[in-house]
N, C-alpha and C positions, 0 to 999 in steps of 0.2 A: 456374573453380571452381564446383562445385555445392554449394549450401547448403540444408539442410532445417531449417525452423523447426517446432517441435512445442509446441503449447499448446492445451489443451482448449477455451479460449475465445479463440482467436487474434483479434487480435494481442496483447492483454494488454500485457505489458511489452515486447513487440517492435514496438509501433506505429511507432516511429521507426527502429529498427534494421533491421528487415526491408527496407523500401523503400530505405534507405541502402545496404545490401548489394546489393540488386537493381540499383541504379543504377551499380554498378561494371562497367566493360567486361568482357565475357567471363564474367559470373557468371549462373548459372541458380538461381533461388530457388523452392522449393516450400514451402507451409505445410500441415501436417497438423493437423486440428482436428475437434472434434465439431460445434460450432455454425457457422452460416453467417456468416462475417466480412464486414466492409465491404471493398470492393475497394481494394487497395493497388497502386500502380504497380509492374509487374515481378514481382509475386508470384502464382504459380499455386497454387490451393487444392485440396487433397484432403481430403474429410471421411471420418470413420470413426464407427462406433457400437459400443458394447459389445453382446455377444451375449446377455448374461444379467445378472441381478441377484445380489445377495449371498444366500448360502444361509441359510435360516431356522435351520438347526441348527448353524451354525458357532459356535465358541467366541466369546463376546462380546469378548474381548480381541483376537481375530484378525479380527473382522468388517471393520474398516477396511482391514486389509492385503489381505483377500480382494477387497474392492472395487477396490483399486488394482492388484492382479494382473489382474483382469478388464479394467480400463482398459488396462493394459500389454499384455495379449494382443491387444486390439482394435487398438491402435496398431501392434503388431508385425506383425499380419496385413496391415494397410494398407501398412506399410512393405515387406513382401514383395511385395505387388501392384505397388508402385512399382518395386521391383527387377526384377520380371519384365518391366516395360515399358521397362527400360533406364535408369531414373534411379538412379544410385548416388552418394550424396552424399560429398563430401570432408570436409564438416563438418556436424555436427548441433548446432543450438542448441535445447535442450529445457528446458521448465519441468517438473520431475519431480514437482510437488506432488500430482498426482492419479494417478501411477503410469505415465504414458505413456512415460517414459524407461527403464523397467526392462529391456526386452529389445531395445532398438534396436541395441546393440552385438552382439547375437547374430544380427541380420539382416545387419549390415554391420560385421564385426570390424575392418576397416581404416579405417573412418571415424573422424574425431576428434570427440569429444563434449564440448561446452561446456554445462554445466548452469546453470540459474538457480535458485539456492537461496534460499528466503525465510526459513525458520525451522526451528530444531531445538527440539523440545519438551522441557520439563523438568517434573518432578513437583512442583517447589517453586522458589521464588525467581524465578519469571518470571510468566507469566500465570496459570498454574494455582495456586490458593490465594492469589492476590494480594489479592482482595477478600473481606474477612471476612463481608460480607453474603451471599455465596454460597459457603458452605464446601463443600469437596470431601468425598468419602467415604473419605479417607485412603488406606489400603493399596490398595484396589481401584482408585482413581483413578490412583495412582502407577504401578501395573502397566499400566493402559490407556495411559498416556502413554508409558511405555517401549516398549510394543509399537507405538505410533503411529509411532515413529521408524524402524521396520524399512524402510519405503520410502525414507526419506531416506538411511539408511546404505547401502543397496544402490545407490541412484542415485548417491551421491557416490563409491562404490567404482567404479562403471562409468564415471564421467566421467574424461576426461583433465584437465579443469580445470573450475572453476565460478566463478560470479560472484554476489555478493550486494550489496544496495543500501547497507548501512550497516556501519560497524565494529562496532556493537553486535550486529547480526544475525550477523556473522561470529563474534563472541565466544560466541554461544550454541552453536556447533558444538564437538564434542569436540576438544581440542587436537591430537590426532594427525591430524586431517583438515583443520585450518585452512590448511595449506600448499597445499591444493588450491583455496583460495578467494581471489579478488580482490575488492576493494571498489570498486564503481562504481555510483553512483546512476543511476536510469533517466533522469533529466534533466528540467529544467523549461525550457520555451520562454519565456525571459525577454523575447524580442522581442515576443511576444504577451501574456504575462502581465506586466503592468506597471501602475504607478499611472496613474489617469486622473481628474483633478479634475472633469471634466465628466460623469462617469458618473452614471447614474440607475437606479433599480430601481422597477418598478411592481408593486404588490401589489393584486390585485383590480381593479375597474373604476375606472381613473383615479386610483388612490391611489399617488402617486409619491414616492419617497424619494431624497435625494441626500446629499452630504457634509456639509450643514448639519444633518442630523438625527442624533440619538443612536441609532445602529443597532448593536445587539449581535448578533453572528452566531454560529451553532453549526452545524457541518456533519458529518454521518456518511453513509456509504453507506446504512446502516440504523441506526435509533435503538435503541441497545442498551447494556448495561452495559460491555462491553469497551471502548467508546469514551466512557465516562463520562456517558452520557445521564442516568442516574438522579441522579448528583451535580449535574449542571447544572440539572436540573429543580428540585431542592431548593434551588438558589441563587436561583431566580426570585422567590419572595416577597420576600426581602430586597433583591434588586436592583431590582425594580420599585418598591418602597417608597422606596428611596434615590434613585432616578432617575425622577421623575414624567414626564420627557419621553422616556424611553428606549422604543424598540421592539425587540423581540427577534424575529429571523428564524431559524427552525430548518429546516434542509434535511436531508432523509433519508427513506428508506422505512420500512416497518413489517415487513420480513422479518427473517430472522436470517442475518447473515454469520458471526458468531463467537459461541461460547457457546451458551446454551440459551434457549428460549422461556420466558416466565413460567409458573410452575406454575399450573395451573388454566385455562390458555388465555388468549386475547386477545393484545394486543401490548404492548410496553413503553411505548409512548406512552399507551395506554389505562390501563395500570397506574399510571403516574406522574401522569397527569392526575387519576385518582381520588384520589391521595394529596395533591396540592398544588393542584388546580384551584380549590378554593374560597378559596384564599389569593392568587390572582393575578388581575390584570386581563386577562381573555382577549382583550379588544379590542386589547391591545398585544403579544400573543404570536401570531406568525404561523407556523403549520406549513405549509410550501409543498411538502412531498413532495420528490421528485427533480426537479431542474430541468435544462434544457439547459446545456451547458458555458458558453456565452456569458453566460447569466443568472448562473451561479455566479461567473464572473469579475467581472461588474458588481457583484455583491453584495460581493465582497471589496474592490473599489475604493471602495465607499461605506461600508464597515464602519468604525465608530468603535472597536470592540473585538471581536476574534475569539477565541472560547474554543475551545481544542483540548485534549481530555483523552484519554488512552489507558492501558490496562494496559501492562505491559512486553511489548510485542508489536510486530508489523510497523508501521513508521511510515507514516502516510497521505500520499499525494501532496498532499492538500488543504492540509495545514499549510504545506508549502513553497511551494505556489502562492499561499496567502494572504500569505506573507512577500514573495514576488516582486511581488505586486500592491500592496505598500506597506501592508498591514494591520498594526495593532498586535495581535500574537498573544500571548494569555495561555494558556500551556501547562502541562500537568501536569509536576511535577518527577519524571518517570519516565525511565529510561535512554534509550529511543529519542528522546524529545523533547530531553533534555539534550545529546545529541550535536550538535544543531543550534542550539537556543535557549539563549542565555546571559542570565540574569536581570539586568535593568537595563542591558543592552548592546544586544541586538537583539530584546528582548521581555521578558515577565514570566513568572516561574515560580511555580506555586502547588501546594500540597498537593492531590493528586488527590482526597482524601477530604473536603476542607473546603469546603462551600458558602460559609461565611463568608469564607474566604480568596479565593474566586473573586469574591465581591461586592466585597471591599476592592480587589482588583486592577483590576477593571473600573472602579470609581469613581475609582481613582487615575488610570487612563488617561483617563477622560472629564473629570476635573477639570483635567488639565494637558495639553491637546492640543498646545500649542506645545512643551513639554518632551518629549512622547512622539514628536514628529516626528523627532527624532534617532534614536530606536529604530526607527521605521518605515524610515528611510533605511538604517540599518545592517542591518535585516532583509533588505531587498532586496539590499544589497551582498553579504551572506552567500550568497544564492542565486546571484547573478551570478558571484561569485568561485569558488564551490565546486560548484555543482550546475547550471550552465547547460547546456542540451541541446546546442546546436550547437558551442559553443566548448570545453566541458570533457568532458561525459559521452559524447556520441556519438563523438568522436575516440578516447577511451580504449576504448570498446567495440569500435570497429573495429580498433584496434591490438591489443587482446586477441584478437579473432577471428583476425587474421593470425598472431599468435604461436602460438595453439593449432593452427591449420590447418597451420603449418609443421612440426609434429610433433616438435620438439625441446623442451628445457626452456623454460618460459615466459619466462625471462630472455633467451632468444635473440631479438634484434630488438626487445626492449622491456625497459628496466631494471626489475628486480624491485621496487625501491622505488616506482617510478612506479605499478605495478599495485597493490601492497599497500596503499598509503596514498591511493589516488585519491579515496576518499569521505570522508576524515577531515580534510582541510586546510581 
C-alpha cells in the first residue's frame, strides 16, 4: 500500500502514526510538507511552497480562504509532480487546516482520503466571544468566522472519513457531518511520560528544584489569553502572598498562536508584567521561555501544582502529558478540559475567569499533598486507560486507516462503536 501524509509542518499530529504505517511490510510512505521535518524511519519527504501571497484587494471576509486556496494549489501541484513520477497513493492522510487537502482528490480521485479535523469555528458559545475582556465586533466577527469555515466544510466534504482528537471537538462540527468523524486522541507515550520521584529541574546557574519544593507550573506554547495567561498572571500576587515558599515556573514563548497581539504592540508577557509586576516577588517567578521536551517532562514530574487554562478550543497535549507525569492538574472548567479532568477525582477544576479560585485551588493542593496523591494517581490512570499511545490510540488509528483504505463503510472490519467512542471512555 502507498500512503501519503500531508501536513504543512510535518510530522505534527502524524509524528507516531507515519513511522508506524511505514514499518508495515509492503508499505511506501511519502510526506508532503512546507517545512523541513526531522527524519522519520521509512518516510520519504517532498516539500512544496506557495507561489504567491494573499491579494491586497481581496474581500477581508474571504482573505483567509484565499490563503488556503493558495496553499491547496501548491500542495496539489506537488501532488501532480509525485503522480508524474509514478507515486499514486492508495490512502492520503491529510491535515486540512491550512488548505492543503482541498484539491488532492482532484489529483487522485481513486485515493481514499482520511482527514485530521481539529476545530470547527463558531461565532458564539465557543472561543469567539468567550472572554468579555476582549469583545468581538459583533456582526462583522460572526461573518468572518462563518467564512473561516469554508475550508473545513470543503475539506470534510472531500474526505472519505476524518478523525478528531476529542468528543468535544467532534461536537463542534455541524451534525450533518459528524458521521464522517471518528474520535481518537493523538496519544500520550505513558512509558516515557511517567512520574519520577528523583526528577530535578535546574533554573539558572546551579539553582536546582525537586519534589520537596513548592513548584507551581504553567505551560503554553505561547503566553496568550486563549490559554488563560492573563488570568494566571493576575492570580500570582495572591498566590505568592499565600505561599511564601512557592516558586512559579512559566513555560512559553512570546509569539501569537491563537487570537490577537496586544493593542499597541509588545507581548502579552510585557503587558501582564506591567499590570501585576509591582505586586509580585519577581525572584520567585521564573519565565523560562520554550524548553526542550525532556526539560518539560522533568518540570511536570517535580510540579506540586500545574495550572492549565483554556478557552473552549483545541485541548493542549501538555495537559494530558502533565497528568501522565503524575502532576496535580488544576484546570479551567471549560468543555475541552472537562472531557478529561473530573473535579476532585483526577484533578481540580476552577472558573477560568477567577484568579481567586485559582489561588484557592493551588493552596488546597499544596496544603494536602497526601490527599492530593490519590488525584495524581487517578490522573495518570486516566491517561493510561484512555489516551495511551502504543496500547490505545495508535492501534485505533491504524485500524481506522485500514478501514478507510478498504474502501467500504467504516464499520467494515472495525466496529462502528469502537471508532465513534474511542476518545471518550
